[in-house]
C-alpha positions in Angstrom: -7.5 44.1 34.6 -8.1 42.5 38.0 -5.2 41.4 40.2 -6.5 38.5 42.2 -5.8 38.3 45.9 -2.7 36.4 47.1 -2.8 33.2 49.0 -4.4 33.2 52.6 -1.6 34.1 55.2 0.2 31.5 57.1 -0.1 32.3 60.7 3.3 33.3 62.6 2.2 33.7 66.0 2.1 37.4 66.0 -0.5 37.7 68.8 0.6 34.7 70.8 -0.5 35.0 74.5 -2.7 38.0 73.9 -6.5 38.3 74.6 -8.3 40.3 72.0 -12.4 41.4 72.2 -13.9 42.2 68.8 -17.2 44.0 68.3 -19.5 43.5 65.4 -17.7 39.8 64.9 -20.6 37.9 63.5 -21.5 37.5 59.8 -18.9 37.4 57.0 -17.3 40.9 57.1 -14.1 42.4 58.4 -15.2 41.6 62.0 -15.3 37.9 61.6 -12.1 38.0 59.4 -10.2 40.0 62.0 -11.6 37.4 64.8 -10.2 34.3 62.7 -7.0 36.2 62.1 -6.3 37.0 65.6 -7.2 33.4 66.5 -4.8 32.0 63.9 -2.1 34.4 65.2 -2.4 32.9 68.8 -4.8 35.1 70.6 -7.4 34.2 72.8 -10.6 36.0 71.3 -13.9 37.0 72.7 -16.7 37.8 70.1 -19.3 40.4 70.4 -22.1 41.3 68.2 -25.7 42.6 68.8 -27.3 39.8 66.9 -27.3 36.7 69.3 -28.0 33.7 66.8 -25.6 35.3 64.4 -22.9 35.5 67.2 -23.4 31.9 68.2 -23.0 30.8 64.6 -19.9 32.9 64.5 -18.2 31.3 67.4 -19.1 27.8 66.2 -17.6 28.6 62.9 -14.4 30.1 64.2 -13.7 26.9 66.4 -14.3 24.9 63.2 -12.3 26.8 60.9 -9.3 27.3 63.2 -9.3 24.4 65.7 -9.0 26.5 68.6 -11.8 26.1 71.5 -15.0 27.8 71.1 -14.6 31.5 71.8 -16.4 33.4 74.5 -19.2 35.6 73.3 -21.0 38.5 74.9 -24.0 40.0 73.1 -23.6 43.8 73.0 -25.4 46.7 71.4 -22.9 49.5 71.4 -25.6 52.3 71.4 -26.2 51.2 75.1 -23.7 52.3 77.6 -25.0 49.5 80.0 -24.5 46.7 77.5 -20.9 48.2 76.7 -20.1 48.3 80.4 -21.4 44.6 80.6 -19.1 43.8 77.6 -15.9 45.1 79.0 -16.3 43.9 82.4 -17.6 40.3 81.2 -14.6 40.4 78.8 -12.4 40.8 81.9 -14.1 38.1 83.9 -13.8 35.7 80.9 -10.2 36.4 79.8 -8.6 37.9 82.8 -7.5 41.0 81.0 -8.2 42.8 77.9 -4.8 43.2 75.8 -6.6 44.3 72.5 -10.0 45.9 71.5 -11.0 45.9 67.9 -14.0 48.3 67.5 -15.4 47.2 64.4 -19.3 48.2 65.0 -20.6 50.5 62.3 -23.7 51.2 60.3 -23.9 52.5 56.9 -26.9 53.4 54.3 -27.2 55.4 51.3 -29.5 58.5 51.1 -28.8 62.0 49.8 -28.4 64.8 52.4 -31.5 66.6 51.2 -33.7 63.4 51.9 -31.8 62.4 55.2 -33.9 62.4 58.2 -32.7 63.2 61.7 -33.2 59.7 62.6 -31.1 58.4 59.9 -28.5 60.6 60.6 -28.5 59.9 64.3 -28.5 56.0 64.2 -25.6 55.9 62.0 -23.6 58.5 64.2 -24.6 56.6 67.3 -23.6 53.1 66.0 -20.4 54.2 64.1 -18.9 57.1 66.1 -20.5 57.2 69.6 -20.6 53.3 70.0 -16.7 53.4 69.1 -16.4 56.0 71.7 -18.4 54.0 74.4 -16.2 51.0 73.9 -13.0 52.9 73.9 -13.9 54.7 76.9 -14.9 51.6 78.8 -11.7 49.7 77.7 -9.3 52.4 78.5 -10.4 52.4 82.2 -9.2 48.7 82.2 -6.3 49.3 80.2 -5.3 52.4 82.1 -5.2 50.3 85.4 -3.2 47.4 83.8 -0.7 49.8 82.4 -1.0 48.4 78.7 -3.2 47.7 75.9 -4.1 48.3 72.1 -7.3 49.5 70.4 -7.8 49.3 66.8 -10.7 51.1 65.2 -12.5 50.6 61.8 -12.9 53.7 60.1 -13.1 54.2 56.4 -11.6 56.1 53.3 -14.8 58.0 53.4 -13.6 59.8 56.2 -11.2 61.5 53.8 -13.0 61.0 50.4 -16.5 62.1 49.2 -19.1 59.8 48.1 -22.8 60.8 47.1 -25.4 59.5 49.6 -22.8 58.8 52.6 -22.9 62.1 54.3 -23.8 60.4 57.7 -21.5 57.5 57.3 -18.6 59.6 56.2 -19.0 62.0 58.9 -19.1 59.3 61.4 -15.9 57.7 60.1 -14.1 61.1 59.7 -15.2 61.3 63.8 -13.6 58.0 64.4 -10.3 59.1 62.8 -10.5 62.1 65.1 -11.3 60.1 68.1 -8.4 57.7 67.4 -5.8 60.7 67.1 -7.2 62.3 70.2 -7.6 59.4 72.5 -4.1 58.2 71.5 -2.5 61.1 72.8 -4.2 60.8 76.1 -3.6 57.0 76.4 0.1 57.2 75.4 1.3 58.0 79.0 -0.7 55.0 80.2 1.2 52.5 78.0 -1.8 52.2 75.7 -1.8 52.5 71.8 -4.7 53.5 69.6 -4.9 53.3 65.9 -7.4 52.8 63.1 -7.6 51.2 59.7 -9.5 52.8 56.9 -10.5 50.4 54.4 -11.7 51.7 50.9 -13.8 48.4 49.6 -13.9 45.1 51.4 -15.9 42.6 49.5 -18.2 40.3 51.4 -21.8 38.8 51.0 -23.7 41.5 53.2 -22.0 44.2 51.1 -23.3 42.7 47.9 -27.0 42.6 49.5 -27.1 46.1 50.3 -25.2 47.8 47.4 -26.2 47.7 43.8 -24.1 45.7 41.3 -23.7 48.9 39.3 -22.3 50.7 42.4 -20.0 47.8 43.3 -18.7 47.8 39.7 -17.8 51.3 39.9 -16.2 51.2 43.2 -14.0 48.1 42.0 -13.1 50.1 38.9 -11.4 52.7 41.1 -9.2 50.4 42.7 -5.7 49.6 41.2 -6.0 46.0 41.7 -9.5 46.2 39.9 -11.1 44.5 43.0 -12.3 45.0 46.4 -10.2 43.8 49.4 -10.8 40.4 50.7 -11.9 41.0 54.6 -9.0 39.0 55.7 -6.6 41.6 53.8 -8.0 44.3 56.1 -7.8 41.9 59.1 -4.2 41.5 58.3 -3.5 45.4 58.9 -5.6 45.0 62.1 -3.5 42.2 63.3 -0.4 44.3 62.6 -1.6 47.2 64.6 -2.7 44.8 67.5 0.9 43.1 67.6 4.0 44.4 69.2 5.4 44.9 65.7 3.6 48.2 65.7 5.0 49.4 69.1 5.8 52.9 67.9 2.5 53.5 66.0 -0.3 55.4 68.1 -2.9 57.9 66.7 -2.4 56.7 63.1 -5.1 55.7 60.5 -3.7 53.5 58.0 -5.6 53.3 54.5 -6.2 49.7 53.6 -6.9 50.8 49.9 -5.7 50.4 46.2 -7.6 53.3 45.2 -6.1 55.7 42.7 -7.2 59.4 42.5 
């Protein structure tokens, strides 16, 4: 049995007046869904991605779909410290301040560990874990100076659960969870909160391109709803964590999943 997704949410101004920077916001996945939901909730958003053409298309699409002014964009490869520094400084120049950073950049792949090369391991760790660390580190310097801020990281249930062929990705996402907890303890005294979401399965066209129909069917069958989440259902939780409604949450990883044991 498949339980269909509910109606798309009605905006309620959860992020009115806030500025939000989102990495890996191009395309059709969670990053763009988060950008759209943040804009719909009243935030001024800045989109970032390493793919310049798709980033421009995402900014155009966001303006069309939400009716807001076309958002600012900054091309950034999170594996480059120079590019990350330029993203954060450019965001401050464009927005005045960074109230929220959503670290969405990540890279996966499927390969058995016995066949995995050092390069395959390193590139996934560099984008998914170290990239999140670089962006967090750079943003914290600004947020500490202003005495406030929120960071929302995108982890995965694979940080807790095992899946064949995903040793590099699962290790990276487990690292994102640990990074979230440790950095949150350090940031608390500076008025900064850091949390993460851990989606199980969010369905979007790119995922369908890189995942076999058989595996997608198997993964959907594990979900209590019989389907993967819509990207905006994950983005809803990101919006909550970014908002003042989650003021007492820090260092938490919230599973966005209907998966049963």
